[in-house]
C-alpha positions in Angstrom: -8.5 48.5 143.6 -11.0 49.0 140.8 -13.4 46.2 140.0 -12.1 44.6 136.8 -13.0 40.9 137.2 -16.2 39.0 138.2 -15.7 35.4 139.2 -18.7 33.4 137.9 -17.8 29.8 138.9 -15.0 27.7 140.2 -14.9 23.9 139.6 -15.7 21.8 142.6 -12.7 19.5 142.0 -10.0 21.9 140.8 -9.1 25.6 140.7 -10.4 25.9 137.1 -12.7 28.9 137.0 -14.9 30.9 134.7 -15.2 34.7 134.9 -15.7 38.0 133.1 -13.2 40.8 132.6 -15.0 44.0 131.9 -13.7 47.5 130.9 -14.3 50.2 128.4 -17.7 48.7 127.5 -16.1 45.3 126.6 -17.0 42.0 128.4 -14.3 39.3 128.0 -15.3 35.8 129.1 -12.5 33.8 130.8 -10.6 31.6 130.3 -9.4 33.7 127.4 -6.7 33.3 124.8 -5.3 36.6 123.4 -3.7 36.6 119.9 -0.3 38.3 119.8 -0.1 41.4 117.6 3.4 42.5 118.4 3.5 45.5 116.1 -0.2 46.1 116.1 -0.9 43.3 113.7 -1.5 39.6 114.3 0.7 38.1 111.7 -1.1 37.1 108.5 -4.5 37.7 110.0 -6.9 40.5 109.1 -8.7 42.3 112.0 -12.0 41.4 110.4 -11.3 37.7 110.8 -10.4 38.3 114.5 -13.7 39.9 115.0 -15.5 37.2 113.1 -13.8 34.6 115.4 -15.0 36.9 118.3 -11.6 37.7 119.8 -12.2 40.7 122.0 -8.6 41.4 123.1 -5.2 41.3 121.4 -1.6 42.0 122.5 0.8 44.7 121.4 4.4 45.1 122.5 5.8 48.2 124.1 9.4 47.5 123.1 8.6 47.0 119.4 6.1 49.8 119.2 8.4 52.2 121.0 11.1 51.6 118.5 8.9 51.6 115.5 6.7 53.5 114.7 7.5 55.3 118.0 5.8 57.5 120.5 5.6 60.6 118.2 3.6 58.6 115.6 1.3 57.1 118.3 0.6 60.6 119.7 -0.2 61.8 116.2 -2.7 59.1 115.6 -4.3 59.2 119.1 -3.1 55.9 120.4 -2.8 52.3 119.2 -6.5 51.6 118.9 -7.0 54.4 116.4 -3.7 53.7 114.6 -4.7 50.1 113.9 -8.5 50.7 113.7 -9.3 48.2 116.5 -12.1 49.2 118.8 -11.8 46.2 121.1 -9.3 45.7 123.9 -5.5 45.8 123.8 -3.0 44.5 126.4 0.5 45.8 125.9 3.5 43.9 127.3 6.1 46.2 128.9 8.9 45.0 126.8 10.8 43.3 129.6 10.9 39.9 127.9 12.2 41.4 124.7 15.0 43.3 126.5 15.8 40.0 128.4 16.2 38.3 125.0 18.8 41.0 124.0 21.3 39.7 126.5 24.3 40.9 124.5 22.8 44.3 123.9 21.6 45.4 127.4 22.7 46.6 130.8 20.5 46.3 133.8 20.6 48.8 136.7 18.2 49.8 139.5 17.0 52.7 137.2 16.0 50.4 134.4 17.5 48.8 131.3 19.9 50.4 128.9 19.8 48.6 125.6 20.6 48.8 121.9 17.9 48.6 119.3 17.9 45.4 117.3 16.9 47.6 114.3 19.6 50.2 114.1 21.9 49.7 117.1 20.8 53.0 118.7 20.9 53.2 122.5 17.7 53.6 124.7 16.7 53.4 128.3 13.6 51.6 129.6 12.8 52.7 133.1 9.7 51.7 135.1 8.4 55.3 134.6 8.9 55.8 130.9 7.5 52.3 130.1 4.3 53.4 131.8 4.5 56.7 129.9 4.8 54.9 126.6 1.8 52.7 127.4 -0.2 55.8 128.4 0.6 57.1 124.9 -0.4 53.7 123.4 -3.7 53.9 125.3 -3.7 50.1 126.0 -6.6 48.8 128.1 -4.2 46.7 130.2 -0.8 48.0 131.0 2.1 45.8 132.3 4.9 46.8 134.7 8.5 46.6 133.7 10.2 43.5 135.0 13.3 41.4 134.5 12.6 38.0 133.0 15.1 35.6 134.6 16.6 33.0 132.4 16.4 29.2 133.0 18.3 27.9 134.7 19.2 30.6 137.2 21.2 30.3 140.5 19.2 31.1 143.6 21.1 34.3 144.4 20.6 35.6 140.8 16.9 34.8 141.0 16.6 36.5 144.4 18.5 39.7 143.3 16.5 39.8 140.1 13.2 39.4 142.0 14.2 42.2 144.4 14.9 44.5 141.5 11.7 43.7 139.7 9.8 44.4 142.9 11.4 47.8 143.1 10.4 48.4 139.5 6.9 47.2 140.2 6.5 49.8 143.0 7.9 52.6 140.7 5.5 51.5 138.0 2.6 51.7 140.4 3.6 55.2 141.4 4.1 56.3 137.8 0.8 54.9 136.8 -1.0 56.6 139.8 0.6 59.9 139.0 -0.3 60.0 135.3 -3.5 59.7 133.3 -4.6 58.2 130.0 -4.6 60.5 127.0 -7.3 59.1 124.9 -10.4 58.7 127.1 -10.1 55.0 127.8 -9.8 53.5 131.3 -6.5 51.7 131.8 -5.7 49.0 134.2 -2.2 48.0 135.6 -1.0 44.4 136.0 1.9 43.3 138.1 4.2 40.5 136.9 5.5 37.8 139.2 9.0 36.4 138.8 11.2 34.2 141.0 12.6 31.7 138.5 11.9 28.1 139.6 12.1 28.6 143.3 8.9 28.1 145.2 9.7 30.4 148.1 10.7 33.3 145.8 7.6 32.8 143.7 5.3 32.8 146.8 7.1 35.8 148.3 7.0 37.8 145.1 3.2 37.4 144.6 2.5 38.3 148.2 4.6 41.5 147.9 2.9 42.4 144.6 -0.5 41.9 146.3 0.6 44.3 149.1 1.5 46.9 146.4 -1.9 46.4 144.8 -2.6 45.9 141.1 -5.7 45.5 139.0 -4.6 42.0 137.9 -1.6 39.7 138.3 0.5 38.1 135.7 3.0 35.2 136.1 6.1 35.8 134.0 9.4 34.0 133.6 7.9 30.7 132.6 8.0 28.8 129.3 11.7 29.8 129.0 13.1 26.3 128.6 12.1 24.6 131.9 10.3 21.2 131.9 6.5 21.5 131.7 6.0 19.9 135.2 8.2 22.5 136.7 6.2 25.3 135.0 2.9 23.8 136.4 4.5 23.6 139.9 5.4 27.4 139.7 1.9 28.3 138.4 0.3 26.3 141.3 2.4 28.2 143.8 1.5 31.6 142.3 -2.2 31.1 141.8 -2.6 30.0 145.4 -1.4 33.5 146.4 -3.3 35.7 143.9 -6.6 37.0 145.3 -9.7 35.2 143.9 -11.2 38.5 142.8 -8.3 39.4 140.5 -7.6 38.1 137.0 -4.6 35.8 136.6 -2.5 35.9 133.5 0.1 33.4 132.5 2.4 35.2 130.0 3.6 33.6 126.8 2.0 30.2 127.3 1.7 28.1 125.3 0.7 24.8 123.7 -2.9 23.5 124.0 -1.7 21.1 126.6 -0.1 23.9 128.6 -3.2 26.0 128.5 -5.5 23.1 129.6 -3.3 22.2 132.6 -2.9 25.9 133.6 -6.7 26.5 133.4 -7.0 23.7 136.0 -4.6 25.5 138.2 -6.7 28.7 138.1 -5.3 30.8 135.2 -7.7 33.1 133.4 -5.7 34.7 130.6 -3.2 33.4 128.1 -1.2 34.6 125.1 1.3 33.0 122.8 2.8 33.3 119.3 2.6 29.5 118.9 -0.7 29.3 116.9 0.3 31.8 114.2 4.0 30.9 114.1 3.3 27.2 113.8 0.7 27.8 111.1 3.3 29.7 109.0 5.5 26.6 109.2 2.6 24.3 108.2 1.6 22.8 111.5 -2.2 23.0 112.2 -3.8 22.2 115.6 -6.9 20.1 115.7 -9.0 18.4 118.4 -7.6 15.1 117.2 -3.9 16.0 117.0 -1.5 18.1 115.0 -1.4 18.1 111.3 1.7 18.7 109.2 -0.2 20.0 106.2 2.8 19.6 103.8 2.7 15.9 104.2 2.0 14.1 100.9 -0.8 12.0 102.5 -3.1 15.1 102.3 -2.6 15.6 98.5 -5.9 14.0 97.7 -7.8 14.7 100.9 -11.3 16.1 100.7 -11.6 16.5 104.5 -11.8 19.8 106.2 -9.2 20.6 108.9 -11.4 20.0 112.0 -15.2 19.7 111.9 -15.4 20.3 115.7 -14.3 24.0 115.3 -16.3 25.0 112.2 -18.3 27.4 114.2 -15.1 29.4 115.0 -13.3 29.0 111.6 -13.9 31.1 108.6 -12.9 28.5 106.1 -13.9 24.9 105.3 -11.3 24.4 102.6 -10.1 20.8 102.0 -6.8 19.6 103.3 -5.8 18.9 99.7 -6.3 22.5 98.8 -4.5 23.8 101.9 -1.6 21.5 101.2 -1.4 22.8 97.6 -1.3 26.4 98.9 1.6 25.6 101.3 3.6 23.6 98.8 3.1 26.3 96.2 4.3 29.0 98.6 1.1 31.0 98.3 0.6 33.8 100.9 -3.0 32.6 101.3 -1.7 29.5 102.9 -0.2 31.5 105.8 -3.5 33.4 106.2 -5.8 30.4 106.2 -3.5 28.3 108.4 -3.1 31.2 111.0 -6.9 31.8 111.0 -7.5 28.1 111.6 -5.0 27.8 114.5 -6.4 30.9 116.2 -10.0 29.5 115.7 -8.8 26.2 117.3 -7.4 28.1 120.4 -10.7 30.0 120.6 -12.6 26.8 120.5 -10.3 25.3 123.2 -10.9 28.1 125.8 -14.6 28.5 125.0 -15.2 24.8 125.4 -13.1 24.8 128.6 -15.3 27.6 130.0 -18.5 25.6 129.1 -17.1 22.5 130.9 -16.2 24.6 134.0 -19.7 25.9 134.1 -21.2 22.4 134.0 -18.5 21.1 136.4 -17.2 18.7 133.8 -13.8 20.3 133.2 -11.4 17.7 134.6 -13.0 14.8 132.7 -13.2 16.8 129.5 -9.6 17.9 129.8 -8.4 14.3 130.2 -10.5 13.2 127.2 -9.3 16.1 124.9 -5.7 15.7 125.9 -5.9 12.0 125.0 -7.6 12.8 121.7 -5.1 15.5 120.7 -2.2 13.2 121.6 1.3 14.6 121.0 2.0 13.0 117.6 1.9 14.7 114.2 -0.9 13.1 112.2 
């Protein structure tokens, strides 16, 4: 496979590692958090702020972009980068998770998934081949295979049958990718997605068979779907042990700051989640000392900034009192500033994690920061 990832250092007392993903003239230091821009837009956040905070990669979603604005529009504009005026990296999810969430509006067969649009009820088919074709049109730097995300809990037989189907789709995706080419002059890289529900043997077998097929990177899917956190970490541990060291490891849709720190220690390089922006829109702000419910009356007269530890990554130093006023007043600016802050916090979290890995202080720092953040709303 093509060289996508350079491993810089692994901790001596854990699997936590620092590396660099490099493609299309972009160098992305890992561990990395990728903001979710489902429709080509990170909710309530301007691209200029993402660049200011030094995010070098964002996510788009094949399912949503296929339905609206559609492949015809993407072809017209020359791909997603030009459409949204973003010259950094884009990873597009295949849409498998979104189709999974439409349990009452889909039918799964070996050929793919027939589903009804959540927008207008129209019928569509996602196959391994046409999902690759759509991502070729989008021009995403990292392309994901189509998979079935198994629900939690799942019976062993269902999980095994689902795994076998997703593996067939993975091979078809690999073939379709190899027999097609990008339209817009950017190198594209294909990631496989591991499934297997909460069964260790299925998870291990799946990753081994994906490695045999051969992908540029390997994602772990089907987690953070309602299972206990300890079970999620157990599955991550099983999977990362089987993914080659020279390949990037991506834990999809995870998660809380605590989840990310624990998964980094298990060897994960890449993360995405809607949590920082979604929670910000509801008034919850993440800080290095805990979570803030900014609508709380205790902040009405507060002159403090949100978190002095992340000022280098945040574009605002407004007082908590002012931010509370914006939220209570229903001002749109509240959603923007809150989302910018939470993304800046996540950026600070993974950048600091990398620094601690490089100095071999990761485990001790992780314990200290988890204790400082606590779980309570402050």
